[in-house]
N, C-alpha and C positions, 0 to 999 in steps of 0.2 A: 559887313552881312548883309543879306536881301531877302525877304520873305517874300511868301506869295499872295498880294491882297487882290490879287484878282488880276483879268484881262485886261487890263489897261494899257498894254503895249501891243494892241492890233492894229493902232490906227498908226503906229511908227513904222508900217512897211507899205508900199503900194498896194492898191486895191486888187491887182490879181496876183501878187503874191498871198495876200490874206486870204483870199479863197482858195486860194491851193493849198494853203496851208491847213484850212480849217476843213476842207473835204479830205487832204492825207489823216487828219487827227481821226477824224469820224469814222475813215477805213480802219485805221491802227483799234480804235478802241471795242469794234466790232470784231475783228481778228482777235484783238484778247479773248473778247469774251469767248470764242469760242473755245480759245484755248484750256479755257476751262473745263469745257463739256469734253474737249478732246481724253485731256490725260486724270489720272487718277492719284497719279504721283508729286508733290508740290512742285518738286526739283525740278521734275521736268516742264510743268508752268513757268514756274518762274524763270527758268533761262528763257524760253521765246518771251515774255513778258520783257525781260531786261533786254532781250534784242531790240526790240518794238521803240524801249525806248531808247536806246542807242540809235537807232535809224534815225527816231524823228525829232531828237534833239542834236544829234549832231556827234554826241559824246565818245571818244576814243575808247575809253576804260571804265572800271565799274567794278561793282559785285551787288550779290544778293546775301542776308546774312539775316539770319534771329537771332531775338534775344534769348541769354542763356536762361535758366530755369529762374538761377537765383537773380536776373537783372542788370550783372554787374559788366556781363560781356555780349560782343557781336561773335557768333558763330557762324563764321561765313559758308555758304552752302558750296558757292563757286567765285574766281577773280578772273575776271579778265582785263591782263596790265596793256594789251594793247600793243606788244609787242615790246614796250619798254622797258630797259634792264630794274630788276628786284632783285634783290639778295638779302630781303628782310626773312627770317627764319620763318617758315608759314606754321608752323607749330606753335607761335608765342601769342599769348592772348591780343584779342584785341577789345581793350574796356571801353566802355561807355563812357567819352570825352569828349571836349571840344566842341564844335560843328554838330558833330552827329547825336551829342547828349541832348541839346535844345532840339531835333528835331524828332528825339525818343520823348522831350518831357512835356513839349510844347505839341506830339501831334501834328506837326504843320510841315511843308517842304522849305526848307532854308536851301541859300546856297550861297557860294563866295566866288567873285571873278578875279580876287587877286591874291590868291591862297597864299602864293609864295613871302609875298610881305605882310601876311595876316600874322595876330597873335595866334591861329591856329595851327601854325606850322611847327609852334614849339611842341604839340604833342605828336609830331612825327616821330616813328624810331629810324635807325640810321639805316641807310640801304633802301629806304621806300622808294616806289617809286614814283619821279617828278609828278607834280602836279601845279597845273596852272590855275585850275580853276575845279571847283568841286559841286556836286547837290548833292542832297539827300532826301529821298522821298520813303515816309513811315509806310508801313505794313498797320495799320489802325485797323483792330477788334475790339467791337464793343467798348469804345473810345479808351482803349488802352493800346499805345503803340508795340508791336510783337516783332517788329523788323525793320528791315531798311534795305530801299533798292539805292546804291549808290552812283553815281556817276560823275567824270573826272575826265580834263583834257579834251572841252571842244575848243577847235581852232577859234569860235568867236564866242564871246560873252552870254554865258545864261543870260537869259530873259524872265520875265516873269509868265509867259506864257512856255516857257520850258515848265518850267515849276509846276503850274498846272495842270498838264494833260501828264506829266509825270505821278502826281500828286495822282489825279483817276485812276494811273494802271497802277500804283500802288495800291487803291484799293480795290482793282481785281486781283492783284496777287494777294491782297487779305482773303480773298474769298476766296480764290483755291487751296490757302492754306486752310481756312475753315473746311471749306469741303475734304480735302485728307485726312482731316483730325474725325469728320465724320464717318469718314469710309474706312478706315484703319476700326474707327470704335464699332462700325457695325461687322466688322470681319471677327472683330475679338468676340463682340458679342455672338456671332454665327458658331464659332469654332467652340463657345463655351456649351450654347446652346446644341448642338450634334453631340457634345461628350455629354451632357447631361441626358438627355435623350437615348444615347446607347445605353447608356447604366438603368437608365428607367425601361425600358424595353427588354434587357437582362431582367431584371428582377419580376418585371410584370409577367412575362412568358414563364419564367420559371414557379411565382405561385399559382398563374393559372392553369400550369400543366398540373401541379398538386391539386389545388379545387376540382377538374376535370377527372384525374384518378380515384378522387375520393368520390363523387358523384356517378361515377360510374359502378364504383363498389358498392353505392348506395343501389343504384338501380337492378343489381345483380340479388341483392337481400331484400329486394321488395317485389319479385317477380312473382311470387306466388299472394301477395297480398292482393284482398280485394277493395282498395283504396284506391279508385281510380285517379280522384285528384292529386294524390300524394304523388302516384308514378307519373300525371302529367307534368307537374311540378317539376320531379326529379330532372325530365328528359326535355324541358324550357329550359332549366339550368345548364342542361350538359350540352345544348345548343349553343347556348349563349357563350358559354367557356370556349366551345370551340371556335364559334365568331371571331372571340375577340383575340386566341392565339393567330388565327388566321389576315387579323390586320396588321399583328404587330410582325407575322411574317413579311407580310405586304412594306409595311415602313423600313424592313430592314434589307430588302431587297430590291433598293432604290441602284438601278446598276447605270443608268443613263443620265446625259445630263439635256434635261427639260427644255434650257436656252439652246442645246445645241443641236440635236435629233428629234424634233417633235412626234415627227411620225412614226419612228423607230421605236422611240417611247412610250405612244400609246399602243402600238402593237404589241409590246410588252407586257402593258397593264394589261391589254386583253387576252392575252396569253395565262399570265398567272392568274385573275378572276374564273377562266375556265377553269384550271387547276384546281382551284380552290371551293367553287361551287358546283354543286352536280347537276346536271344536266343543261347546263348554263355556254350557250356557242355565242360570240364575237365575231362579227367580220369588221375589217375597217376598209374603207372606201377613202383614197385620198386625190383630191386632185392635183394635178401635174403642175399648175401655178403655186401650189405651196410647198410641195416637197424640199425646197432648200430655204424656205423663209425659216425664221425663228422668230419664236413667241416670245413673251416676257412671261415669269412663272417662276417657281421653285421646286425642289425636290417632293415636296407636302403637295404637289398636284397630283401624284400619284394615287393619295387619300380619296381626293372630289372624284374622279375617276371609277375609282373602286367603290364609294357608296355608291354610285348610280348605277353600275355591275352588280351589287351586291342589293338593292332596292329589287331590280330586275326579277334577280334570282328567287327571289321572298316570293314577289307577286305579281307574276308574268306569266303563274301557270307551271304547268308539271314538267316541261321543257322549253325553257325561256331560251328568246334570242335577244341579241342587241345590234342594230346595225351602226356603226360608227361612221358619219360623212364628216371630211375634214374638207373645208373650201374655205375662198379667202372674200372677206368682205371690207372694201375700202383697205383701210389700214393694221384692222385685226385679223386674227385668225379664228374661224368660228367650227367649233368641233359639237356637231347634233347626235345627242345620243338617243336611238330609239328602239323602244322595246314592242314586241308581237303579243302583249298582254290587253286587260282590258282598258287601261288606262288611268290617270286618277281622275277621281270622282268630282263631278264639279264644285259640290261643297266641300271639298279638302283644298279646293286650290287656291284660294285666296291666303291661307293661313300656312300654306304646304313650308314656306321659308322663315316661318318665326321661331323663336327659341322656346322648345320647351311646351309645342304644340300640343302634343301627349300623343301624336298621330303616327302609326307603325310605320307611314309611309313617308313620315317627313323626321318630326323629332329634329333633337340636336344635330344630328348628322348633316342634314341638307340645310341648315341653318349657319354651321359653320364652314362648310363645302363653300356656302353663296360669300360668306366674310372674307374667306382666303382668296377665291378669286376676285374679288373685289379690291381685298389688299395691293394686288398689283393690276389696277385699273381695267378689270374688266366687267364681266358681267355673266349670273348663272341664273336661266331663269327658264320658266315652261312654257314649251312650243310646242303642245302635241296641237292645239289646233291647225297649224300649219302641216300636219300628218293627220288628215283625216282617217285614213283605210290601218293606221299602226294605233299602238297604245300609248304607253307613258314617251314624252320626249324633251329632254334636257337641251338645252344649247348653252355653249361654252363659248365666251367670246373673251379672248386676249389680246390687246395691243403687239404687234409687230417689232421684236427688237430691231433699232435702225444701227 
C-alpha cells in the first residue's frame, strides 16, 4: 500500500511530459471548479469530477460513494465498471473495511498497485470486477471523510502524483457536496417561510378586516360629535388599516418570476399600485437592451416597489405620477422611480433610510426596502439630484443574473 507524501514523483518523467501534465492538471482543476458552480445537484457535479479523475489518471473504472449516516457503509452514487464483467448483487452493502477504511479513517488518499496479491483482495465479494490496482481519494468536510472517489484498473501503476490530483479533486467534490446540502437547506427554509407567511397573511388580513369594520362603525357613531380630534383619530386608523390590507393583498398577488420576466413584473406591480392608491398613475419605460435580461431578486422585491409607489401616492400631491425607467448599467439592471411631487426635503435626506427615524417619508419601510435590495448585492439610493425637474427619485440597482 502506498500513500501520498507529495509530488516527489514529478522528476521521474521527462521535462516535456512533466510540463504537459502540469498544464493539464491546472486545466482539470479549473474545469472541476466550474462544475461546482454549474450544478446544484451533487450527483451531477460528482459524475463530472469523477470523469476528470479517470481522464487525468488513466483509470478505467471506479465509483463515487458517500458514507452512510451511521458510518458503517459506502452508499454508492454511481459505478463505472469500465466494461468489465461484474456479477455482484448491487443491493449488497459495501461495508467500510480494507483499504478504503484507511482512506476514511486517516483522511488521506491511498492506493495499491498489486491489488490481486494484496491482503485487501480478501475483502472483495465473489463476482466483483477484477481489480489490477486501486486508488481511494476521500471527500473531507470539516476534518471528517464523508465520501470516496474510488478508481481502479489503470493500465500502468498509480503514482503519488495521481494521488495528489485525485486528492485535490476530492476536495472540490466535497465542496460540491457542501453546496448541495446548503442549497437543500435553503430550499426547505424557503418552503417553510412561504407556508408561514401564507398563514400569517391570512390571519392578519382577517384581523385587519375586523378592525376596519369596527372602526367604520365607530366613525358612524361619532359623525355628530364635536370632538374633531376623535374624528381625526378614527379616520387615521381607518386609513392605516386599509393600507395594511392593501399591502397584504400585494404580497399575496406575486404572480410573476422576478428573476424570469423583470419588465413584465414591474409593469404588474405598477398596475396593482394604480388600483390600490387613489389618483396615482405609473408609467414604465424600458430600454430594449434590458428587456431580455434577468436580475437577481426575489418575490419580496414586490414590496420594495410598492413602498416607493405608496410614498409617492401619499406625498407627491393630489394626482401623483411616477415615471419608472429601466436601463442597464454595466453588469446591473437600474430601475429609477421618479415622481412629480416636491421631492424629499434636504434636511430629511441624510436619515431617509435609517431605521426608526420617525419620519413619514421613510421610516421602517424604506429601511427594510434598502436591506432587502442589498441582500441581493444590489442598492437602493435617493438620486433626485439627477432629476432636477422632478420630485423624489429612487434608484434600485440589481446585478444581472448570469
